[in-house]
C-alpha positions, 0 to 999 in steps of 0.5 A: 500500500502506498504511503498516502493510502496508509495515511488516508486510512489513519485519517479515516480511522481517527475521524471515526473512532477518535484514536487508533493503534499502530497495530490496527493500522499495520494489520489493515494496511498489511505493513509493519508496525515500524512503517506505521510508526514512521507515518505517525511521526510524519503526520505529527510533524504536519500537525495532523495527529498526536502520537501516544504510546502504541498509537495516535489521537487527532489534534483538536481543531484548536491545536493547529494554529492558522499560521501553522495550517497556512504552511501545510500542504502549501504546494497542493493548496496553491495548485488547487487555487490556481486551477479554481481561478479558471472557474471564475469570470469578470463581474461575478459576486463571490462568497468566500469563507475563511481558512488557509486554503481560501487565504491562498485563493484570495492571493491568487485572485488579487495577484495573478488572475486578471479578473476584474469587477468582482464583488467578494463577500467574506467573513474573513478579515484576512481575505478582505484585507488581501482583496481590498484595493490598495491606494498605490495599485491600479484599480481592478474594480473589486468591491469587498464586503466584510460580513458583520457579526461576532468575531473569533480569532485564529484566524479572525472571522465573523460568525453567528446570527448576524453574519448569517442574516447578512449572507442571506441578503445576497445572491452570489454567482459563486461560493468558494468553500474549503471544508474540514473534510468531505466524504460521499455520505456527509458531503462537505463538513466542518468540525465547528458548528458556527463555521458550518453555519456560515458555509451552509448559508454561503452555499445555499445562497450561491448559484454555483458551489465550488469546494476546494479540498487537498488530499488530506480532506478527501474521504474524511468525515467531520462533525457538521455537514453543510453541503450534500455531495449532490449539491456540489458543482465543482470539487477541486483536489490535488493529484495525491487524491487519486491514491485515496480508495474512495476517489473513484466514487467521487468522480461519479458523484461530482460531475465537476471533479477537477484534479489540479495537475 
């Protein structure tokens, strides 16, 4: 079994059971316990789990700070965002929620896309600051709307009833969301209810729904579902997603499955 297949199996077991033993993964993958121990070491360094004696547990959502997540799988996230640019057009109104992948997407829209006359509606302060026009730069005609509401940190985002009410005032052409995990049964999901509520409102109020997910999220369930698999118009993943056993089923479930080569 390939390394990425083993690590995806570890992610799936952690999501399902909250812990996993090295012996169980070694048996299910048909490899040695030492091979799994090396996988645990690598995944811990990437902030995906915590090693315990004989096994591992998932990190809590608070453990990987935003400035850590923004450096994880950076190459894959950048490729996904570059590919997703081709799905956007001048003059669109776009919902964007927060997170490390969407922060990279904002950089791509602002710096490389050539897109003009966009209206970007977001609950992320970082994304708003990235996309807001600067006095010393040529105008792109962007309009940036930062949604009001309660404020959370790591990263700084708004959420809650006021945020949801503001989202529902708009009808966007596109929503671009990056979930905590996505699987065939639950669709796109998040660990936090308040983040899922924002994502759900954005997808519900957009004509086209784009989900960006690096391979570590594909086939992984989280706590709160916000967009059913059949409601996703485009799912953009990186090439390593092909090593995940469930990948073939995603191709049948999402007609707009795109691999960012």
